[in-house]
C-alpha positions in Angstrom: -25.6 -25.6 25.2 -23.7 -23.1 27.3 -21.2 -20.6 26.1 -19.7 -17.1 26.7 -22.0 -14.3 25.7 -18.9 -12.3 24.7 -17.6 -15.1 22.4 -21.1 -15.5 20.8 -21.5 -11.8 20.2 -18.0 -11.6 18.6 -18.9 -14.6 16.3 -22.1 -12.8 15.3 -20.1 -9.7 14.4 -17.8 -11.9 12.3 -20.6 -13.2 10.1 -22.3 -9.8 10.1 -21.1 -8.8 6.5 -23.0 -11.8 5.1 -26.3 -10.9 6.8 -28.5 -7.9 6.2 -32.0 -6.6 6.9 -32.5 -6.0 3.2 -32.2 -9.0 0.8 -29.2 -9.0 -1.5 -31.1 -11.1 -4.0 -34.9 -11.4 -4.7 -34.6 -15.1 -3.9 -32.5 -14.8 -0.8 -33.4 -12.8 2.3 -30.1 -12.9 4.2 -31.0 -11.7 7.7 -30.6 -15.2 9.1 -28.0 -17.1 11.1 -27.6 -20.8 11.2 -26.3 -22.1 14.5 -24.8 -25.7 14.6 -23.9 -27.2 18.0 -21.4 -30.0 17.5 -20.6 -33.0 19.6 -17.0 -31.9 20.1 -18.2 -28.9 22.2 -17.9 -26.3 19.5 -20.5 -24.1 17.8 -20.5 -23.1 14.1 -22.3 -20.0 13.0 -23.2 -19.4 9.4 -24.3 -16.2 7.6 -25.2 -16.2 3.9 -26.1 -13.7 1.2 -26.2 -14.0 -2.6 -22.5 -13.4 -2.9 -20.9 -14.4 0.4 -21.2 -17.2 3.0 -19.2 -16.8 6.2 -18.8 -19.2 9.1 -16.9 -19.0 12.3 -16.5 -21.3 15.3 -16.4 -20.8 19.1 -16.2 -23.2 22.1 -19.1 -24.3 24.2 -20.4 -27.0 26.6 -23.0 -29.2 25.0 -25.0 -32.3 26.1 -25.9 -33.3 22.5 -25.6 -31.8 19.0 -28.4 -29.8 17.5 -29.0 -26.8 15.2 -31.4 -24.0 14.6 -32.0 -21.0 12.2 -33.1 -17.7 13.5 -33.3 -14.0 12.5 -29.7 -12.7 12.8 -30.6 -9.2 13.9 -33.0 -10.4 16.5 -30.6 -13.1 17.8 -27.7 -10.6 18.0 -29.8 -8.0 19.9 -30.7 -10.6 22.5 -27.2 -11.9 22.9 -25.8 -8.3 23.3 -28.1 -7.8 26.3 -27.0 -10.8 28.2 -23.8 -10.8 30.4 -21.5 -13.6 31.4 -22.4 -17.2 30.4 -25.6 -17.9 28.5 -27.6 -21.1 27.9 -29.4 -22.0 24.7 -32.0 -24.8 24.4 -34.0 -25.8 21.4 -37.5 -27.2 22.0 -39.3 -28.1 18.7 -39.5 -24.8 16.8 -38.6 -22.6 19.8 -35.2 -21.5 20.9 -34.7 -20.4 24.5 -31.8 -18.0 25.3 -31.2 -17.2 28.9 -28.7 -16.0 31.4 -28.8 -15.9 35.2 -31.4 -13.1 35.2 -33.2 -13.1 31.8 -34.7 -15.5 29.3 -35.9 -14.9 25.7 -37.8 -17.3 23.5 -37.8 -16.9 19.8 -39.0 -19.0 16.9 -36.7 -20.9 14.6 -37.2 -21.3 10.9 -36.4 -24.0 8.4 -35.2 -22.0 5.4 -31.5 -21.2 4.9 -29.4 -20.9 1.7 -27.6 -24.1 1.0 -23.8 -24.0 1.4 -22.5 -25.3 -2.0 -20.1 -28.2 -2.4 -16.8 -27.3 -3.9 -15.3 -28.9 -6.9 -11.7 -27.9 -6.3 -9.6 -26.6 -9.2 -6.7 -25.2 -7.2 -5.7 -24.2 -3.7 -2.8 -22.4 -2.1 -1.6 -21.1 1.2 -0.3 -17.5 1.2 1.1 -15.0 3.8 -1.9 -13.1 5.3 -0.2 -9.7 5.5 1.1 -9.9 1.9 -2.4 -11.0 0.6 -4.0 -8.1 2.4 -1.6 -5.6 0.9 -2.1 -7.0 -2.7 -5.8 -6.8 -2.4 -5.6 -3.3 -1.1 -3.5 -2.2 -4.1 -5.4 -3.9 -6.9 -9.0 -3.4 -5.9 -8.7 0.4 -6.6 -9.2 -0.6 -10.2 -12.5 -2.5 -9.6 -15.7 -0.8 -10.5 -18.2 -0.6 -7.5 -21.0 -1.2 -9.9 -20.3 -3.5 -12.9 -20.8 -2.5 -16.5 -19.7 -5.9 -17.6 -19.8 -9.2 -15.6 -16.1 -9.8 -16.0 -15.2 -6.3 -14.7 -17.2 -6.4 -11.5 -14.5 -7.2 -9.0 -11.2 -8.9 -8.4 -9.9 -11.7 -10.6 -8.0 -14.4 -8.8 -5.6 -16.8 -10.5 -4.0 -19.7 -8.7 -1.0 -21.2 -10.4 1.8 -23.5 -9.4 3.1 -22.0 -6.1 1.7 -18.5 -6.7 -1.5 -16.6 -6.4 -2.3 -13.5 -8.6 -4.9 -10.8 -8.0 -6.1 -8.5 -10.8 -8.7 -5.8 -11.2 -9.7 -3.7 -14.2 -12.4 -1.3 -15.4 -11.2 -1.3 -19.0 -9.5 2.0 -18.6 -7.0 0.9 -16.0 -5.6 -2.4 -14.8 -3.7 -3.4 -11.6 -2.3 -6.8 -10.9 0.2 -8.3 -8.4 1.2 -11.9 -7.5 2.9 -13.5 -4.5 4.5 -16.8 -3.9 2.1 -19.4 -2.3 2.4 -23.0 -1.3 0.0 -25.2 -3.1 -0.9 -27.1 -6.3 -3.3 -27.3 -9.2 -4.7 -24.2 -11.0 -7.8 -22.2 -11.2 -9.2 -18.8 -12.0 -12.3 -16.7 -11.4 -13.7 -13.3 -10.4 -15.2 -12.4 -7.1 -17.3 -9.3 -6.4 -15.7 -6.2 -5.0 -17.6 -6.6 -1.7 -16.2 -10.1 -1.3 -12.7 -8.8 -2.1 -13.0 -6.1 0.5 -14.2 -8.7 3.1 -11.4 -11.1 2.3 -8.9 -8.2 2.7 -10.3 -7.4 6.1 -9.9 -11.0 7.3 -6.4 -11.2 5.9 -5.7 -8.1 8.0 -7.2 -9.7 11.1 -5.2 -12.9 10.5 -1.9 -11.0 10.0 -2.3 -9.5 13.5 -1.3 -12.9 14.8 2.2 -12.4 13.5 4.2 -11.9 10.3 4.1 -15.6 9.6 0.3 -15.9 9.7 -1.1 -17.6 6.6 -4.5 -17.8 4.8 -5.8 -20.3 2.4 -7.5 -19.9 -1.0 -9.3 -22.7 -2.8 -11.0 -22.1 -6.2 -13.9 -24.3 -7.1 -16.2 -24.4 -10.1 -18.4 -21.6 -8.9 -17.0 -20.5 -5.6 -13.8 -19.3 -3.8 -13.2 -20.7 -0.4 -11.1 -18.4 1.7 -9.9 -19.7 5.1 -8.4 -17.6 8.0 -8.8 -19.9 11.0 -11.2 -20.0 12.7 -13.2 -18.2 10.0 -14.0 -19.1 6.4 -15.7 -17.2 3.7 -17.3 -18.9 0.7 -17.5 -16.2 -2.0 -19.4 -16.6 -5.3 -17.3 -16.7 -8.4 -18.1 -15.7 -11.9 -16.2 -18.3 -13.8 -13.9 -17.2 -16.7 -12.7 -19.5 -19.5 -9.3 -17.8 -19.4 -7.7 -15.5 -16.9 -6.9 -12.0 -18.3 -3.5 -12.3 -20.1 -1.8 -9.3 -18.5 1.5 -10.0 -20.3 0.0 -9.0 -23.6 -1.1 -5.6 -22.3 2.3 -4.4 -21.0 4.3 -2.5 -23.7 7.6 -4.0 -24.6 9.2 -0.6 -25.2 8.9 2.8 -23.5 9.7 6.3 -24.6 10.9 7.3 -21.2 10.6 6.1 -17.5 11.0 8.2 -14.3 11.1 7.3 -10.6 9.8 9.9 -8.2 8.6 10.3 -4.7 5.0 9.0 -4.1 4.2 11.8 -1.7 5.4 14.5 -4.2 3.5 13.2 -7.2 0.3 12.7 -5.1 0.6 16.3 -4.0 1.0 17.5 -7.6 -1.9 15.4 -8.8 -4.1 16.8 -5.9 -3.3 20.3 -7.2 -4.2 19.2 -10.7 -7.5 17.8 -9.5 -8.3 21.1 -7.8 -7.6 23.0 -11.0 -9.7 20.6 -13.1 -12.6 20.4 -10.6 -15.2 22.2 -12.8 -13.6 21.2 -16.1 -15.2 18.8 -18.6 -11.7 17.6 -19.3 -10.2 15.7 -16.3 -6.9 15.2 -18.0 -3.5 16.2 -16.7 -0.3 16.1 -18.8 2.6 14.2 -17.3 6.0 15.0 -18.8 9.2 13.2 -17.9 12.5 14.8 -19.0 16.1 13.7 -18.8 18.8 16.3 -19.1 22.3 15.0 -18.7 23.6 18.5 -18.0 20.9 19.4 -15.4 18.3 17.9 -13.2 16.0 15.2 -14.5 12.3 15.8 -13.6 8.7 14.9 -13.9 6.2 17.7 -14.6 2.5 17.7 -14.0 0.5 20.2 -16.0 -3.3 21.0 -15.8 -5.4 23.6 -17.6 -9.0 24.5 -17.0 -10.5 26.1 -20.1 -13.7 27.1 -18.3 -12.1 28.9 -15.3 -8.9 29.8 -17.3 -6.8 28.5 -14.4 -3.7 26.4 -14.9 -0.8 24.9 -13.0 2.6 23.5 -13.8 4.6 21.7 -11.1 8.0 19.9 -11.5 9.3 17.1 -9.3 12.9 16.1 -9.1 13.3 12.6 -10.4 15.4 10.0 -8.6 16.2 8.3 -11.9 15.1 8.8 -15.5 15.9 6.4 -18.3 15.1 6.2 -22.0 14.5 2.9 -23.6 14.6 1.7 -27.2 14.0 -1.8 -28.6 17.0 -3.2 -30.5 18.1 -6.7 -31.6 20.4 -6.8 -28.6 17.6 -6.0 -26.2 16.9 -2.9 -24.2 19.4 0.0 -24.4 19.5 2.9 -22.0 20.4 6.4 -23.3 21.3 8.6 -20.4 23.9 10.7 -22.3 21.4 12.8 -24.3 18.5 15.1 -23.7 15.1 13.7 -24.2 11.5 14.0 -22.9 8.1 12.5 -23.4 4.6 13.4 -22.2 1.1 11.8 -22.0 -2.3 13.0 -20.9 -4.1 10.9 -18.3 -7.1 11.3 -16.0 -5.6 13.0 -12.9 -7.9 11.4 -10.4 -7.6 7.9 -11.7 -3.8 7.8 -11.8 -3.6 9.5 -8.4 -5.8 6.8 -6.8 -3.6 4.1 -8.4 -0.4 5.7 -7.1 -1.7 6.5 -3.6 -2.0 2.8 -2.6 1.7 2.2 -3.2 2.8 3.7 0.1 2.9 6.9 2.1 6.3 6.7 3.7 8.7 9.5 3.0 11.1 7.2 1.1 8.3 5.5 -1.0 8.9 5.9 -4.8 6.9 5.0 -7.9 8.2 4.4 -11.4 6.1 5.8 -14.3 6.9 4.6 -17.8 5.4 6.5 -20.7 4.7 4.5 -23.9 6.2 5.2 -27.3 2.7 5.0 -28.9 -0.5 6.8 -27.8 -2.5 3.5 -28.1 -0.4 1.9 -25.4 -0.9 2.3 -21.7 1.2 4.2 -19.1 2.8 1.6 -16.8 3.1 2.2 -13.0 5.6 0.1 -11.0 6.6 0.1 -7.4 10.2 -0.6 -6.4 8.8 -1.6 -3.0 6.2 -4.0 -4.4 8.2 -5.6 -7.2 5.4 -7.9 -8.4 2.9 -5.1 -8.8 2.0 -3.5 -12.2 -0.6 -0.8 -12.8 -1.7 0.1 -16.3 -3.7 3.2 -17.4 -4.7 4.3 -20.8 -3.8 7.8 -21.9 -6.4 10.3 -23.1 -6.0 10.7 -26.9 -7.0 14.2 -28.0 
């Protein structure tokens, strides 16, 4: 088999996130690569860990099909040293890798994690750029280290012509959906590392153009993500029922305000600085509507230990008050009213920061009319996004 050293090195970089010198699982040492030379003059490379399997394909010239398994780190180090075209030959349990000036011989092995067969529940095709953006916005609410199995990453729900992503750590929730062409249904949760990897490949795929698409297929235990010529097979923790977000969103709000993303991030940064040494990380957010003056959102923080405090007001683009009546939602802009809630300054800042950093980016924050209900974060730019965060009850 003969192929470009540059193409082979790029393929090894692609499967890199699924291989490691250290085992991800006691039963799986993942520093291996499986190389399959096909009769149609292509080469498939597989990398596998306990959570993720990645494969990619490159072109080659081959006399006959064959395959081998070698140490990934060792194989990559050799390939990176060879220029131009390289030749690979397998003889029994030895693999010869050579160029015009050099030759290396390494031993092949017989052990490699099996690539599982998928029992498909649902599959859809989504826009690559949109999928990347959604994963970026929701994964902020996924815990890096799980406290509960169902809270360890990003939940994925495939429905009829849509795909929804959701993450939660029990204090906050973020979810967003997008239209997608497909059929059937399925749901499951992938690890945070798998979600980050899929986001990266979505980004790479979207570089091909705004119409680039990616494919998601949910099986009984695995998610198959495809961005040609790559695919990632990520391990799923199956859930009997996808998190019912609709039941978490309050039906009524005390008050809602739309403000600049940059301005509220700046205020929350100041609040974090004030609260740096405090045992209480909470900042008070107050939204006020004054029909005779300027509507505003105010961020207040107080550090009892250092006796420092701050109050900063932001002009609101719009402020509305809502009440639930038999006729539906009524807006009362003709009277003075305000509402406030205490939230973790760092957590809400992280959730808002992923909604955009352009000068004209805005965020709508709705304060609940009961302390046991969450604050709701919405983005006029990302209309299918919702972020929920519980207030701190004193």
